[in-house]
C-alpha positions in Angstrom: -53.4 61.5 -3.7 -57.2 61.5 -4.0 -58.3 58.0 -5.2 -61.9 57.7 -4.2 -64.4 58.8 -6.9 -67.8 60.1 -6.0 -70.6 59.9 -8.6 -74.3 59.5 -8.8 -76.7 58.4 -11.5 -79.7 60.7 -12.3 -82.1 59.8 -15.1 -79.6 57.5 -16.7 -76.9 60.1 -16.7 -73.7 59.8 -14.6 -72.9 62.9 -12.5 -69.2 63.1 -11.4 -68.9 64.8 -8.0 -65.2 64.7 -7.7 -62.2 62.8 -6.2 -61.8 62.4 -2.5 -59.0 61.2 -0.1 -61.3 58.8 1.8 -64.3 56.6 1.0 -66.2 58.4 3.8 -65.7 61.8 2.1 -66.9 60.4 -1.2 -69.9 58.8 0.4 -70.7 62.1 2.2 -70.5 64.0 -1.1 -73.0 61.5 -2.7 -75.4 61.9 0.2 -75.2 65.7 0.1 -75.9 65.7 -3.6 -78.8 63.4 -3.2 -80.3 65.7 -0.5 -79.9 68.7 -2.8 -81.7 66.8 -5.6 -84.6 66.2 -3.2 -84.8 70.0 -2.6 -85.1 70.6 -6.4 -81.5 70.9 -7.6 -81.0 69.6 -11.1 -77.4 68.4 -11.4 -77.8 67.9 -15.2 -78.3 71.6 -15.8 -75.3 74.0 -16.0 -77.0 76.8 -14.0 -78.4 76.7 -10.6 -82.1 76.8 -9.9 -83.4 80.2 -8.8 -83.8 79.2 -5.2 -80.1 79.0 -4.6 -78.8 81.5 -7.3 -76.0 83.5 -5.7 -75.0 80.7 -3.4 -72.4 78.0 -4.4 -70.8 75.1 -2.5 -67.0 75.0 -2.3 -66.0 71.3 -2.0 -62.4 72.3 -0.9 -63.6 74.3 2.2 -66.9 72.5 2.7 -68.7 75.9 2.9 -71.3 77.8 1.0 -70.2 81.0 -0.6 -72.4 84.0 -1.3 -71.5 86.1 -4.4 -73.4 87.7 -7.2 -73.0 90.5 -9.8 -74.7 93.8 -9.5 -74.1 96.8 -11.9 -71.4 94.7 -13.7 -69.4 94.3 -10.4 -68.8 91.0 -8.7 -69.9 91.2 -5.0 -68.8 88.7 -2.4 -70.6 88.3 0.9 -68.6 85.6 2.7 -68.6 81.8 3.2 -71.0 80.0 5.6 -71.2 76.5 7.1 -74.9 75.8 6.1 -76.8 76.5 2.9 -79.7 77.9 4.9 -77.4 80.5 6.5 -75.9 81.4 3.1 -79.4 81.8 1.6 -80.4 84.2 4.4 -77.2 86.3 3.9 -77.9 86.3 0.1 -81.5 87.6 0.7 -80.3 90.3 3.1 -77.6 91.3 0.7 -80.1 91.7 -2.2 -82.3 93.7 0.1 -79.3 96.0 0.8 -79.2 95.2 4.5 -75.5 94.1 4.4 -72.5 95.3 2.4 -70.1 93.2 0.2 -66.8 92.1 1.6 -63.4 92.5 0.0 -61.8 89.3 -1.2 
């Protein structure tokens, strides 16, 4: 059972990051979120900022997924270990250099 809560405080607002099985995982989630905030991410907004639109982080797998919609169809381009790699794939996909994968 996950019993370690990860949360951070931004501008007087509590941001809940999830429940984790170990204190180390919870601490790592906090550090990751703080690093993303330094890059311009605003955790108080519902949407992502344009720099990472099309890339999302999956807490379960610990990987960044690349997916977006085009012509009313959801396109999936895989999961990657680093955000930088996922952003590069997203840019290549939008330029038409790579094709979507089947889920």
